[in-house]
C-alpha positions in Angstrom: -19.2 14.6 19.3 -15.6 13.8 20.2 -15.3 12.0 23.5 -11.7 10.8 23.3 -8.5 12.0 21.6 -8.3 8.8 19.6 -10.5 7.7 16.7 -10.3 4.0 15.7 -11.5 3.3 12.2 -12.3 -0.4 11.7 -12.9 -2.3 8.5 -15.0 -5.2 9.7 -14.7 -7.0 6.4 -10.9 -7.1 6.3 -9.3 -10.6 6.0 -12.6 -11.9 4.5 -14.7 -10.7 7.4 -12.6 -12.1 10.2 -11.5 -8.6 11.3 -14.8 -8.1 13.1 -14.2 -11.1 15.4 -10.6 -10.0 16.2 -11.6 -6.4 16.9 -14.1 -7.4 19.6 -11.2 -8.8 21.5 -9.3 -5.5 21.3 -11.9 -3.4 23.2 -10.4 -4.2 26.7 -7.0 -3.0 25.5 -8.5 0.2 24.1 -10.2 0.9 27.4 -7.0 0.1 29.3 -5.4 3.0 27.6 -8.1 5.6 28.0 -10.6 4.5 25.3 -11.3 5.6 21.8 -14.2 6.6 19.6 -14.9 3.7 17.2 -16.2 4.0 13.6 -16.8 1.1 11.2 -16.6 1.3 7.4 -19.6 0.2 5.5 -18.7 0.9 1.8 -15.6 1.5 -0.3 -13.8 4.9 0.4 -15.7 5.3 3.6 -12.5 5.3 5.6 -11.3 8.3 3.6 -14.3 10.3 4.8 -14.1 9.0 8.4 -10.4 9.9 8.6 -10.8 13.4 7.2 -13.7 14.0 9.5 -11.7 12.8 12.5 -8.9 15.2 11.6 -11.3 18.1 11.2 -12.9 17.2 14.6 -9.5 17.5 16.3 -8.6 13.9 17.1 -4.9 13.6 18.0 -4.6 10.0 16.7 -6.4 8.0 14.1 -6.0 4.2 14.2 -6.5 2.2 11.0 -7.7 -1.3 12.0 -7.8 -3.4 8.9 -5.6 -4.4 6.0 -3.4 -2.4 3.6 -6.5 -1.1 1.9 -7.9 0.4 5.1 -4.6 2.1 5.8 -4.6 3.4 2.2 -8.0 5.0 2.6 -7.2 6.4 6.0 -4.1 8.2 4.8 -6.0 9.5 1.8 -8.3 11.2 4.3 -5.6 12.5 6.6 -3.5 13.9 3.8 -6.5 16.1 2.8 -6.0 18.3 5.9 -3.0 20.7 6.6 0.0 19.0 8.2 -0.3 21.1 11.4 -3.9 19.7 11.9 -3.1 16.1 10.8 -3.5 13.4 13.5 -0.9 10.8 14.1 -1.5 7.5 12.4 -1.8 4.1 14.2 -2.0 0.8 12.4 -3.5 -2.4 13.7 -3.0 -5.2 11.1 -6.3 -7.1 10.5 -5.9 -7.8 6.8 -4.4 -10.4 4.5 -1.1 -8.8 3.5 -0.5 -6.1 6.2 2.7 -5.0 4.4 2.7 -1.4 5.6 2.2 -2.5 9.2 5.2 -4.8 8.8 7.2 -2.1 7.1 6.7 0.4 10.0 7.6 -2.3 12.6 4.2 -3.2 13.9 3.7 -6.6 15.5 1.7 -9.1 13.4 -0.4 -9.8 16.5 -3.3 -7.2 16.5 -3.4 -6.9 20.3 0.4 -6.3 20.5 0.2 -3.8 17.7 -2.6 -1.9 19.4 -0.5 -1.7 22.5 2.4 -0.3 20.3 0.1 2.4 19.1 -0.8 3.6 22.6 2.7 3.3 24.0 4.9 3.8 21.0 7.0 6.8 19.8 6.1 9.0 16.9 7.9 8.1 13.6 7.6 10.3 10.5 7.2 8.5 7.2 7.0 9.7 3.6 4.0 9.4 1.4 3.5 9.5 -2.4 0.9 10.8 -4.8 -0.1 9.6 -8.2 -2.0 11.5 -10.9 -3.3 10.1 -14.2 -3.7 11.9 -17.5 -7.2 13.1 -16.6 -6.1 14.8 -13.4 -7.4 12.2 -11.0 -5.1 12.2 -8.0 -4.6 9.7 -5.1 -2.1 9.3 -2.2 -0.2 6.1 -1.5 2.0 5.0 1.4 3.7 1.7 0.5 3.8 0.7 -3.1 2.4 1.7 -6.5 2.3 -1.2 -9.0 2.0 -1.0 -12.8 1.4 -4.1 -14.8 2.1 -7.5 -13.2 1.5 -6.8 -9.5 -1.5 -4.8 -10.3 -3.0 -7.7 -12.1 -2.1 -9.9 -9.2 -4.0 -7.6 -6.9 -7.1 -7.8 -9.1 -6.9 -11.5 -9.2 -6.7 -11.8 -5.4 -10.3 -10.4 -5.3 -11.5 -13.7 -6.9 -9.8 -16.2 -4.6 -12.0 -16.6 -1.6 -10.6 -19.9 -0.3 -7.0 -18.8 0.4 -5.7 -16.2 2.7 -2.5 -14.4 3.7 0.7 -15.0 1.7 -0.9 -18.0 -0.2 -3.6 -15.7 -1.5 -0.9 -13.5 -3.3 1.2 -16.5 -4.4 -1.8 -18.2 -6.0 -2.7 -14.9 -7.8 1.0 -14.5 -8.9 1.0 -18.0 -10.6 -2.4 -17.2 -12.3 -1.1 -13.9 -13.6 2.1 -15.5 -15.1 0.0 -18.0 -17.0 -3.0 -15.8 -18.0 -1.8 -12.1 -18.2 1.7 -12.1 -19.8 1.5 -8.6 -21.3 4.4 -6.2 -21.5 3.4 -2.7 -22.6 6.1 -0.4 -24.0 6.7 2.1 -21.2 8.7 5.3 -21.2 10.0 6.4 -17.8 11.2 10.0 -17.1 12.4 10.8 -13.6 14.5 13.4 -11.8 17.4 10.9 -12.2 17.1 9.4 -15.6 15.1 8.6 -18.7 14.6 5.2 -20.3 12.1 3.0 -22.0 11.4 -0.8 -22.5 8.7 -3.4 -22.8 7.9 -4.0 -19.2 6.0 -6.8 -17.5 6.2 -5.0 -14.2 7.1 -1.6 -12.8 6.7 -1.2 -9.1 7.4 2.0 -7.2 8.2 1.5 -3.5 8.2 3.6 -0.4 8.5 0.5 1.8 10.5 -2.7 1.1 7.7 -5.3 1.1 4.4 -5.9 -0.7 2.1 -8.8 -1.5 2.2 -10.3 2.0 5.9 -11.2 1.8 7.6 -10.2 -1.4 10.6 -8.0 -0.8 10.4 -6.0 -4.0 12.7 -3.2 -2.9 14.7 -4.5 0.1 16.7 -1.3 0.5 13.7 1.1 0.5 13.2 3.2 3.6 10.0 4.9 4.6 11.6 8.0 6.0 14.5 8.9 3.6 12.7 11.2 1.2 13.4 8.8 -1.7 11.3 6.2 -3.6 12.7 3.1 -5.2 11.5 1.5 -8.4 11.8 -2.1 -9.6 11.1 -3.1 -13.2 11.1 -6.5 -15.0 11.4 -6.3 -18.8 9.6 -8.8 -21.1 10.8 -12.3 -20.4 9.3 -15.8 -20.8 6.9 -17.3 -18.4 9.6 -19.8 -17.4 11.9 -16.9 -16.5 9.2 -15.3 -14.4 9.1 -18.4 -12.4 12.9 -18.1 -12.0 12.6 -14.5 -10.8 9.7 -15.1 -8.4 11.7 -16.8 -5.6 14.4 -14.2 -5.9 11.8 -11.4 -5.3 10.6 -13.3 -2.2 14.1 -13.1 -0.8 14.9 -9.7 -2.1 17.8 -10.9 -4.3 16.4 -10.2 -7.7 18.5 -7.2 -8.5 21.3 -9.5 -9.7 19.1 -10.9 -12.5 19.6 -9.3 -16.0 15.9 -8.6 -16.7 15.6 -6.6 -13.5 16.3 -2.9 -13.4 16.2 -1.0 -10.1 16.8 2.6 -9.1 15.6 5.6 -7.1 13.7 8.8 -7.7 11.6 11.6 -6.2 9.4 12.5 -9.2 8.5 10.4 -12.2 6.4 10.4 -15.3 5.2 7.2 -17.0 3.9 7.0 -20.6 2.7 3.7 -22.1 1.6 2.6 -25.5 -1.6 1.0 -24.2 -3.9 1.0 -21.1 -2.2 0.1 -17.9 -3.4 -1.8 -14.8 -2.3 0.0 -11.7 -2.7 -0.6 -7.9 -1.9 1.8 -5.0 -1.2 0.0 -1.8 -3.3 -3.0 -3.1 -6.3 -0.8 -4.1 -7.1 -0.7 -7.7 -6.3 2.7 -9.3 -6.8 1.4 -12.9 -8.2 -2.0 -13.7 -9.4 -4.0 -16.7 -11.5 -1.8 -19.0 -9.9 1.5 -17.9 -7.8 3.7 -20.2 -4.9 5.1 -18.2 -1.7 5.4 -20.1 0.1 8.3 -18.5 1.0 8.9 -14.8 2.8 11.5 -12.7 4.2 10.4 -9.4 5.8 12.4 -6.6 6.9 12.2 -3.0 5.9 14.2 0.1 8.7 13.7 2.7 7.6 13.2 6.3 3.9 13.5 5.4 2.6 11.2 8.1 3.5 10.6 11.7 3.0 7.0 12.7 3.1 5.4 16.2 5.1 2.2 16.7 
């Protein structure tokens, strides 16, 4: 039964299990602002179910306390209910990358971010959806990566000794050496049509992913437009040349990089793709996804900051 107007959904395993310790220190702040009903996730996709249930039960605000994966699941729950019944979204960064939290202006300090949620102003942001050739559909809020950065995401799952930005940097270096594939991809959007052998194609609602890579520095979460960034097939050495430019957001000046904007897009590849949505694996090794449809829903979510 609902006791408060706020539901806090905690992923205790975020940041390699350290989120649980941090969350215990947040309880006094929650009580200071009138309290919240807490729920913890216990299995993958659990936050989707909890967020949808919270919306159906009439909560006014749902707080995602965890990493980018937790936020991704929460928005996939919230976006299943009609917009007029959709709670506002709060984000408390407790993960490794916390890119969406950064992109909406949340403090990196969880206690300060929680205070922002309770005292901040509503801020509408866009959301995206992706559908594969079999009709499987998922929502995303920050970035959708095809190829290189999806492989990086998969590799971060097997690096238990490093955290934060170093986790992603280590996985990037591994991917350059071990997974240097460039499928031939045809891109059809509302703006253009083109094709190339691509190492990476990343679709961006927000400017940053991977804990600090400014993939689309001009992307805005509230302008009704997505940005894309592609890197065509180049040598491993050139990828190491491009990497520091992506960190700074200055890679557009490099010849192998193509950037643009769109609202709707189709992607068709000559082989199976690896794909992540907000750092969650949409298609990994062993899957057979070659075709995608992507679209935008403007002002789909109201965040508090």
